[in-house]
C-alpha positions in Angstrom: 107.9 134.2 81.1 106.6 136.8 83.3 108.6 138.1 86.3 106.4 136.1 88.7 106.7 132.9 86.6 110.5 133.3 86.4 110.7 133.8 90.2 108.6 130.6 90.8 110.7 128.6 88.3 114.0 129.7 90.0 112.5 128.9 93.4 111.5 125.4 92.3 114.9 124.8 90.7 116.5 125.8 94.0 114.3 123.2 95.8 115.6 120.4 93.5 118.3 119.1 95.8 117.6 115.4 96.2 120.0 112.9 94.5 119.4 109.3 93.5 120.7 108.0 96.8 118.0 110.1 98.6 115.4 108.4 96.2 116.6 105.0 97.4 116.0 105.9 101.1 112.7 107.8 100.5 111.2 104.8 98.6 112.4 102.2 101.1 111.0 104.2 104.0 107.8 102.1 103.6 104.6 102.4 105.6 104.6 99.1 107.4 108.2 98.3 106.4 108.4 94.5 105.7 106.2 93.7 108.7 103.1 92.8 106.7 105.0 90.4 104.4 104.6 87.4 106.8 100.8 87.7 106.9 100.8 87.8 103.0 102.7 84.5 102.9 100.4 83.1 105.7 97.3 83.9 103.7 98.6 82.4 100.5 101.1 79.7 101.4 104.7 79.2 100.4 104.3 78.5 96.6 101.7 81.2 95.6 103.3 83.6 98.1 106.8 83.4 96.5 105.5 83.4 93.0 103.2 86.4 93.5 105.7 88.4 95.4 108.1 87.9 92.5 105.4 88.7 89.9 104.2 91.8 91.7 107.8 93.0 92.2 108.6 92.7 88.5 105.6 94.6 87.4 106.1 97.3 90.1 109.5 97.9 88.7 108.2 98.0 85.1 105.4 100.5 86.0 107.9 102.6 87.9 110.0 102.8 84.7 106.9 103.8 82.7 106.3 106.7 85.2 109.9 107.8 85.0 109.9 107.9 81.2 106.6 109.9 81.2 108.0 112.4 83.7 111.2 112.9 81.5 109.0 113.4 78.4 106.5 115.8 80.1 108.5 117.8 82.6 109.9 121.3 81.8 111.0 124.4 83.7 108.0 126.4 82.5 105.4 123.7 82.9 106.9 121.5 85.7 105.4 118.1 86.6 105.0 118.3 90.4 102.5 115.5 91.1 101.1 112.3 89.7 98.0 114.2 88.8 100.1 116.5 86.5 101.1 113.5 84.4 97.5 112.3 84.2 96.2 115.8 83.2 98.8 116.2 80.4 97.6 113.0 78.8 93.9 112.6 79.6 92.8 116.0 80.7 91.4 117.8 83.7 89.1 115.0 84.8 91.9 112.6 85.1 93.8 115.1 87.3 90.9 115.3 89.7 90.6 111.5 89.9 94.3 111.2 90.7 94.2 114.0 93.3 91.2 112.5 95.2 92.7 109.0 95.2 96.2 110.3 96.1 94.8 112.4 99.0 92.7 109.4 100.2 95.7 107.1 100.1 98.0 109.4 101.9 95.5 110.1 104.7 94.8 106.4 105.2 98.5 105.5 105.0 99.2 108.0 107.8 96.1 106.6 109.7 97.5 103.1 109.4 100.8 104.2 110.9 98.9 105.9 113.8 97.0 102.6 114.2 100.1 100.4 114.2 102.0 102.7 116.5 99.0 102.7 118.8 99.1 98.9 118.9 102.8 99.0 119.8 102.2 101.5 122.6 99.3 99.4 123.9 101.5 96.3 124.1 104.3 98.3 125.8 102.0 99.7 128.4 100.4 96.3 129.1 103.7 95.1 130.5 104.9 91.6 131.0 102.1 90.8 133.4 99.5 92.2 130.8 97.9 94.3 133.6 98.9 97.7 132.3 96.2 99.6 130.4 95.8 102.6 128.1 92.6 103.4 126.2 93.5 102.4 122.6 91.9 105.5 121.0 94.1 107.7 123.3 97.1 105.7 122.2 96.3 106.7 118.6 95.7 110.3 119.5 99.2 110.5 121.0 100.8 109.7 117.6 98.5 112.0 115.8 99.7 114.9 118.0 103.3 113.8 117.5 102.7 113.9 113.8 101.4 117.4 113.9 104.9 118.4 115.2 107.0 116.5 112.7 104.7 117.6 109.9 106.1 121.1 110.1 109.1 119.9 107.9 108.2 121.1 104.4 110.9 119.8 102.0 111.8 116.2 101.2 115.5 117.0 101.4 115.1 117.5 105.1 113.5 114.1 105.3 116.3 112.3 103.4 118.4 111.9 106.6 115.5 110.7 108.6 114.5 108.3 105.8 118.1 107.0 105.7 117.9 106.4 109.5 114.5 104.7 109.2 115.8 102.2 106.5 118.5 100.9 108.7 116.2 100.7 111.7 113.7 98.7 109.7 116.5 96.3 108.8 117.4 96.1 112.4 113.8 95.2 113.3 113.8 92.5 110.7 116.9 90.7 112.0 116.2 91.2 115.7 112.6 90.0 115.4 113.7 87.0 113.3 116.0 86.0 116.2 113.2 86.6 118.7 110.6 84.7 116.7 113.0 81.7 116.3 113.3 81.5 120.1 109.9 82.5 121.3 106.4 80.9 120.9 103.8 82.8 118.9 101.6 85.5 120.6 98.6 83.2 121.0 96.6 85.8 122.9 96.9 88.4 120.1 96.1 85.7 117.5 93.0 84.7 119.4 91.7 88.3 119.1 92.0 87.8 115.4 89.9 84.7 115.5 92.8 82.1 115.4 92.2 79.3 118.0 95.0 77.8 120.0 96.6 74.7 118.5 99.8 73.3 116.9 101.7 75.5 114.4 100.8 74.5 110.9 102.3 75.8 107.6 101.2 75.0 104.0 102.6 75.1 100.5 99.0 76.0 99.4 96.8 77.4 102.2 93.3 76.0 102.4 91.7 79.4 103.3 88.7 81.3 101.8 89.2 83.2 98.5 88.6 86.5 100.3 91.5 85.8 102.6 93.8 84.9 99.7 92.9 88.1 97.9 93.7 90.1 101.0 97.1 88.4 101.0 97.7 89.7 97.4 96.7 93.2 98.5 99.3 93.1 101.3 101.9 92.5 98.6 100.4 95.5 96.6 100.8 97.5 99.8 104.5 96.5 100.0 105.1 97.9 96.5 103.0 101.0 97.1 105.6 103.8 96.7 104.8 104.6 93.0 102.2 107.2 94.0 105.0 109.6 95.2 107.5 108.9 92.4 106.6 112.1 90.4 106.9 114.1 93.6 110.3 112.6 94.3 111.5 113.2 90.8 110.3 116.8 91.0 112.7 117.4 93.8 115.7 115.7 92.2 118.7 117.6 90.8 118.9 115.0 87.9 115.6 113.2 87.3 117.3 111.0 84.7 119.0 109.2 87.6 115.8 108.3 89.3 115.8 104.7 87.9 119.0 104.0 89.9 117.5 104.7 93.2 114.2 103.0 92.3 116.0 99.8 91.1 118.0 99.6 94.3 115.0 100.3 96.4 112.8 97.7 94.7 115.5 95.1 94.9 116.0 95.6 98.6 112.2 95.6 99.2 111.8 92.3 97.3 114.7 90.5 98.9 114.0 91.7 102.5 110.2 91.3 102.4 110.3 87.8 100.9 113.0 86.5 103.2 111.3 87.9 106.2 107.8 86.7 105.2 109.0 83.1 104.6 111.0 83.0 107.8 108.3 84.3 110.1 105.6 82.1 108.6 107.9 79.0 108.9 108.1 79.6 112.7 104.6 81.0 113.4 102.3 79.5 110.8 98.6 80.4 111.2 99.4 82.5 114.3 101.3 85.1 112.2 100.1 88.6 113.0 99.6 91.5 110.6 102.5 93.3 112.3 104.9 90.4 112.6 107.2 91.9 115.3 104.1 92.0 117.6 103.8 88.2 117.3 106.6 87.6 119.8 105.3 86.3 123.1 108.3 87.3 125.3 107.6 90.8 126.5 111.1 92.2 126.5 111.8 91.0 123.0 108.4 92.2 121.9 109.1 95.7 123.3 112.4 96.0 121.4 110.5 95.5 118.1 107.7 97.8 119.2 110.1 100.7 120.2 112.1 100.5 117.0 109.0 100.2 114.9 107.5 103.3 116.6 110.5 105.4 115.4 110.5 104.1 111.8 106.7 104.4 111.7 106.6 108.1 112.7 109.3 108.9 110.2 107.3 107.2 107.4 104.2 109.0 108.6 106.0 112.3 108.4 107.2 111.6 104.9 103.7 110.6 103.6 102.0 113.4 105.5 104.4 115.9 104.0 103.6 114.8 100.5 99.9 114.5 101.2 99.7 118.0 102.5 101.7 119.3 99.5 99.3 117.6 97.1 96.3 119.2 98.9 98.1 122.6 99.1 99.0 122.7 95.3 95.6 121.5 94.2 93.3 123.3 96.7 95.1 126.4 97.9 97.1 127.3 94.8 95.0 125.9 92.1 91.4 126.2 93.2 91.6 129.3 95.5 94.6 131.0 93.8 96.2 131.3 97.2 99.8 132.2 98.1 102.9 130.1 97.2 103.9 127.5 99.7 107.3 129.3 99.9 105.7 132.6 101.2 105.0 133.6 104.8 101.3 133.3 104.3 101.8 129.9 102.7 103.7 128.7 105.8 100.8 129.8 108.1 98.3 127.9 105.9 100.7 124.9 105.9 100.7 124.8 109.7 96.8 124.8 109.8 96.6 122.1 107.1 99.1 119.8 109.0 96.8 119.9 112.1 93.7 119.1 110.0 95.5 116.3 108.1 96.7 114.5 111.2 93.3 114.8 112.8 91.7 113.1 109.8 94.4 110.4 110.1 93.4 109.7 113.7 89.8 109.3 112.6 90.8 106.7 110.0 93.0 104.7 112.4 90.5 104.7 115.2 87.4 104.0 113.1 88.7 100.7 111.6 91.2 99.3 114.1 92.3 96.5 111.8 95.8 97.0 110.3 95.6 94.0 108.0 92.1 94.8 106.5 92.4 98.6 106.3 95.8 98.2 104.5 94.2 95.7 102.1 91.3 98.0 101.4 93.4 101.1 100.6 95.7 98.9 98.5 92.8 97.8 96.4 91.2 101.3 96.1 94.3 103.5 95.7 97.7 101.8 95.8 96.8 99.3 93.1 95.9 102.1 90.7 99.0 104.2 91.3 101.5 101.4 91.3 99.9 99.0 88.6 96.8 100.2 86.9 97.5 103.8 86.0 101.1 103.6 84.6 100.3 101.3 81.7 97.2 103.2 80.6 99.0 106.6 81.0 101.8 105.2 78.7 99.2 103.8 76.3 97.5 107.2 76.1 100.8 109.0 75.6 101.9 106.7 72.8 98.5 107.0 71.1 98.6 110.8 71.2 102.2 111.0 70.0 101.8 108.5 67.2 98.7 110.3 66.0 100.8 113.4 65.6 103.1 111.8 63.1 101.5 113.5 60.1 100.9 116.9 61.7 103.0 119.8 60.6 105.7 121.3 63.0 104.1 123.0 66.0 104.4 126.8 65.9 103.9 128.6 69.3 100.9 130.8 69.2 99.1 129.0 66.4 97.3 126.5 68.6 96.2 123.3 66.8 96.5 124.9 63.3 99.1 122.4 62.3 96.9 119.3 62.8 95.7 117.5 59.7 92.7 116.1 61.5 91.1 115.9 65.0 90.1 113.2 67.4 86.6 113.3 65.9 88.1 111.8 62.8 88.7 108.1 62.4 92.1 108.7 60.7 93.6 110.2 63.8 92.5 107.2 66.0 93.8 104.8 63.3 97.3 106.5 63.3 97.3 106.6 67.1 96.3 103.0 67.7 97.8 101.1 64.7 101.1 102.9 64.0 104.4 103.0 66.0 105.0 100.3 68.6 101.6 98.6 68.3 102.5 95.5 70.4 103.9 97.7 73.2 100.6 99.7 73.3 98.5 96.5 73.3 100.7 95.0 76.1 100.1 98.1 78.3 96.4 98.1 77.6 96.1 94.4 78.6 98.0 95.1 81.8 95.6 98.0 82.6 92.6 95.6 82.2 94.1 92.8 84.2 95.2 95.1 87.1 91.8 96.8 87.1 90.1 93.4 87.6 92.5 92.6 90.4 91.7 95.9 92.1 88.0 95.2 92.1 88.5 91.8 93.6 90.7 93.4 96.3 87.9 95.8 97.2 85.5 92.9 97.5 87.8 90.8 99.6 88.8 93.5 102.0 85.2 94.6 102.5 84.1 91.1 103.4 87.1 90.7 105.8 86.4 94.0 107.6 82.8 92.9 108.2 83.8 89.5 109.5 86.5 90.9 111.7 84.1 93.2 113.5 81.9 90.2 114.2 84.7 88.3 115.9 84.3 87.8 119.7 86.6 90.3 121.5 87.5 92.3 118.4 88.4 95.9 118.8 85.6 98.4 118.0 85.5 101.7 116.3 86.8 104.5 118.6 86.9 102.0 121.5 89.3 101.5 124.3 90.0 97.8 123.8 93.2 97.2 121.8 93.3 94.7 118.9 96.5 93.0 120.2 
């Protein structure tokens, strides 16, 4: 290694300070917390909702294990795996890296935009007051949180976020239990439901909901959103002292997410039925109780936004500044200046996303279908499939000698023999299972894009619906 490479390697080792407990808190510091779980149950009904939450949870854990094992196999001090795109590039080449980078950047910006949007809704409800006469322009409410994010975005390492993430997890649990109590003793927020096209009437719940297919698909995408942390798993592992311990934090996090989200979703739907809102704590009609949930959610939301903004800007910095333009290291003084500028640009883009489509439910479904579905469900099986095909095809090659390139190979990928060894030797059924999963989840992602696109169009056509960059709030 050159002196510069050695210096960078030692610097990156020094940054690896996160433990498996920090992994637990970072993963559970979710975008919307559990607050989109009730709308998922409301759009599917009790039976499909419970079954699909369980099914999606099992496969989210399985795909997380696949990513963890790939990271362990591919990471090294000299060639560290720092992002999801690094894993894709090692297996499928440069084009796969660019696909992952674009989708990851898009998802992170939209995620932060969704948080600005949901925080803007909370602020609008707080300002409206008990008499509902207070007013703040909704676009301005979103701008306030974008500006706040530009400040918190100056934190550069995940280790500094672990304490805030810890705090946010317990606050999210507090919101769950307090809002459950409030919802059990307060009628639904009929006025906010009316803005979403739900007419006044008695509360109705269903084992199987008689709603359009597009609505049910959106419900599934809300579940995908709940298990959407896999995109940052490689980044988290890259900052761990012992990446082999990652599975412990992930297992605990997925278990808590599954239990808390499902319990909360069923409880809220049982009391509010068709009037369940995309952000459940905003469905309380008593102003004082509604405000408690909004204030707590504001705090957890901005912490989650800071976390995802931090990782999103790192992805952009590594791939654009360091890789494309051969710019300075993030650890340098010049790198810090560039970081500050990128934070401002990033949060400005997040404001545009949140204000352009002021529909928390539909924009989260859309980004779940386009990006989250791929990182959490579609990519891990095909990445593992590709890795196994490549390694099984190497079984007859001679021992690799540094400096000799591919001289030890007995054939190339242009030969049928190499494909035969890769596909039909080793654990054939494991490879077939992962490939079938890839196809199935790809189809689900396409359906999700269609369903969310139709829902966004219909929502804008509703009487009284919030408009892009407008002053009317959606709640």
